N, C-alpha and C positions, 0 to 999 in steps of 0.2 A: 504494499499500500504506499501511497505517497502522502505526504503531509497535506492536510486540508480536506481529505476525504471524510465523508460523514460516517461516523460509527455510532450505532445505537447500543447503549448499555442498559439492559433490562434488570431492574432491581436497584434499590438505594439503601441496602444495608451496608455494613462495613466493607464487604467484598466489592459490591457495586460502586460505592463512592470512591474507594481507594483506586479501583481499576479505572474509573472515569478520570480521576485526577492524573494518574500516570499517563493515560492516553492523550488527554488534553494537553498536558505539558510536553508531550512528545510531538505535538503539532496536529493531531487529529481534530476534526470538528465533532465534538462529542455531544450527544443528545441522550440524556438519561430519562427513561420511562419507568415509573414505579407506582404501585397502588398506594404504598406507604412511604412517606418521605420525612425523616429517615425511617428505615425498617424497624419494626417494634422488637424483633428478636435481638438485633444489635443494640438497641437502646437498653435492653434488659440485662446485658452482659455486665460482669463484675467490675472491672475486667483486669486480669493479670496475664502478662505474657507467659506462655508455657505450653509446649506441644503435647497436650494430654490425649491419650487414647485415640490417635488418628494415624492413618496409614496413607500411602506407602512411606516407610521410615526414611529412605534415602532422600526422597523429594521433600518430605516434611522437614527434615533436618535443614535442607538447603533453603526452603521457603522461610522457615522459622528464623534462621540466622540472618537472612536478608532483611526480614522485618525488624528483628532485634536492633540491627544497626541503625535503621531509620528511626525507630522509637527512641533510641538513645539521643539522636540529634533533635528530635521533636521535644524531648524533655527539657531542653535548654530554653524553651519558650513556654511560660506558664499558660499562655492563652490557648495552647493546644489541648490542655487537659491531661497531658502525659507527664508523669513524675517518676523518677527513679526512687524506689522505696525499699528499705530493708525490712526483713521479716523472717518468719519461720514456717517451714512446712514440716509437719510431724506425723508420726504414725503410732498406732497402738500396738503394732507388731514391729519386730526389728527389720524393717525394710531398708534395702540399700537405696541411696539417692539415685534418681534417674541420670543418665548421661548428660542430658542438657543442663541439669542444675549444677553439676560439678564445674562447668566452665564459666559460671556467672561470677561477677565481682563479689568479693567478700564471702565466698562459699567456705563453710566449715561445719563440721558436725557440732551439734548442740551438746553442752554439758547437761547432765541430768537435772540440775537445779533450774535450767532455763525452760524445761518442759512442764506443761500443765499436768495435773494428776491424771493417771491413767495412760499416759503416753510413754512409750519405751524408747523411741528413737526420733531424731529430727535433725534438721540442718538449716542453717541460716544463709541467706544470700540477698543480693540486691537486684531488683528486677523492675521493669516498667509496669506501673499501674496506670490504667487509663480510665478516666472519668468519662463514660461513654456519651452522655448528652452533650457535654462540652466538646468532646472530640469529634463527634459527628457534625456538629455545627461548624467546627473548624474545617472539616473536609468539604462541606457544602460551600463555604466561603472560598476556599482555595480552588475548587472546581469552577465556580463562577468567575473568579479572577483570571482563570486560564481560558475563559470563553465558553465554558460548558453551559448547556441549557438543561433544565430539569422540568419534566412534565409529569404531573401526578394523574395517572389513570390506570385502570385495570386492563390487562391484556388477556384475551382468551386463547391467543396463539402467538408464537414468535413471528408469524407472518404479518401480524397487525401493526408492526413497528413503522411501516412506511418505507420509502426508498432508503437504502443504506448500502454502503460498500461492505460493511460487516456488522454482525450483531454479536454482542457479548452477553451471554446468559449468566447473570449473577442473581438468579431468582431464589436461591436457597431452597426451602421446602416447596416453593411454587413449581420448581422444575419437575416434581413428581407428575404433574398434569401437563405442563407445557412441553416437555421434551417428547414423549413422557418417559419417566424413569421410575419403574416400579421398585427398584432397589433402594430408593430413598425413603427414609422414615423419620418421624419426629422423635426427639427426646425432650420432654417438657422440663423447663428450668424455671425456678421461682427464686427471686431475691426479695429481701425486705430491707428498705432503706430507713435508717434511723439517724437521729441527731448524734453528733460525735461527742462522746464524753471525755475526749482528750487523747484518743489513740493516734499514734503516728506511724505504727508498724502494722504490716499485714500478718495474718495467721491463716494457714490452710492445713487441713488434714488430708493425708493421702488415704482416701476411702475406697480406692479401687473401683469395683463395679457396683458399689452400693448405690441405691436410689437416694439415700440421705447424705447430703454433703455437709461439710462444716468449713466455713471460711469467713473472714471479714476483711474488707478492704477499705481503709480510710481515705476519704477524698475531701480534705479540708473540713468543712462544717458538717459533713454527713459521713456515714459508714454504710457500705453495702454488705449485707449479711446473706450468706448462702448456706445451703441452697438445696435444690432437688435435681434429680436426673431420672425422670420417669420414662422409661423406654416405651415407645409406641404411642405415647399420648401427645396430642397437639392442641388440646383445649387451652385457651389463653385466659380463662376466667380465674380470678384469685381463689386460692384454696386456703380458707382460714385455718384449718387443722395443720396444713403444711407450714403455714406462717408461724403458728405457735411452736411447732417443732424446731424450726430454724432459730427462732429467738432463744428457745431453751438451750439448744446445743451450743450456740455462740456464747450465751451468758455463763454457761458452765465453765467455759475456758476463760472468758474475760468478764468477771462479775459486774464491771461498770456498765456493761451493755444492758443489764437487767432493768435499769431505770431510764434508758434512752427512749425518747419519744419516737414513735413510728411516723414516718413522713409519707411513705408510699410503698406499694407493692409493684414489682416488675416481673413480668412473666413473658417467656419466649419459648419457641420450639426450635431446638437445635437441629439443623438439616444434616442428617447422618446417613452415611452409606459405608460399604466396606472400605472404599478408598476415596480420597478426594479426587474430584474430576476436574482437571485442567487440560483440555485438549481441543483441537480444531476438528470441525466437521463441515464438509461441503454438502449442502442439501441438493435434492434432485433438481431444483430450479437454479442451481449454481450459487446460491447465497452462502457466504462463508459465516459459520457460527463458531465462536469460541466459547466453550463451556467453562465456567469457573464457579463451582458449587460443591456442596457435600462436605463442608469443613467441620461438621459436628460442633463441638464446643471449642474449637481452635480457630474460629473465623478471624478474630482479631490478631491472634498470634501469627497466622499465615498470610495476612491480608496483603502486605507489600510485596512479599515474594511471589505470590500467585498473580498479583497485578503486573509485576514486571515480566513474568513468564507469558502472560496474555499479550502484552505489548510485543514481546519477541516473536510470538506465534503470528501476529499480524504483520510483523516486519515493517512497522511504520518508520519511514525515513524521508 
């Protein structure tokens, strides 16, 4: 493709907006079409960089590292909503730290005295935390500054985008019907946002495949508490019982959270498949479609790497 050609990006979650920014700044004429601007699942993210439970490992490692470098740069500007934050990931069983964690700044095993009651192992590191409402607003501003256009409407087919040199499918769970992709499934996630009682460090439990997560991420005046991972559920209505459980789990680790005031509930459906899909498809009518979806709970973590691969597939120059 040559610079200036029209590219339609479908979807305005973190994958869609990041991809749109990368393409627009590479010289493409970018038109984003999405039913939700920004996408609600991305708004609901915690969000901490970390390539959790997502494949294929070699590509995930590459995409994650590319994104990590960019998040570190963005953390130099408070207006982006990205901050480098120290904290602890812990386990109730003697689990070894994942490979990606051992390369992070400040990585070290925790002393037993640093761990909450009931935890047997843990490690400390510094990692990007992303305040998603602020960050998604930043991406929208950056896209518009690069000449990108955003249109809010629902598509029933990728063919409804209008004339385009290429279409980039960043529809997340919507790809299940639009592609269609029957291998895509939702994993429901819920967070509770509360006032910050003075926390400056994150905490996360390595809960493996459990549907009940435990994490808290401070973002200035508020803290995002998590969470849930209900495989196969895509309902976005708040679950009061789940919220009570989230608050109780987090307050057990950090008692100051017990008195924090609840500000809102954030619910999303993580678009999950066996492997992340970033690949080019040429349709029967000759339309070039690049798919960029299926990131599960690692959409933020992989966003810049997948966006740069999308740009390379389109060979914008």
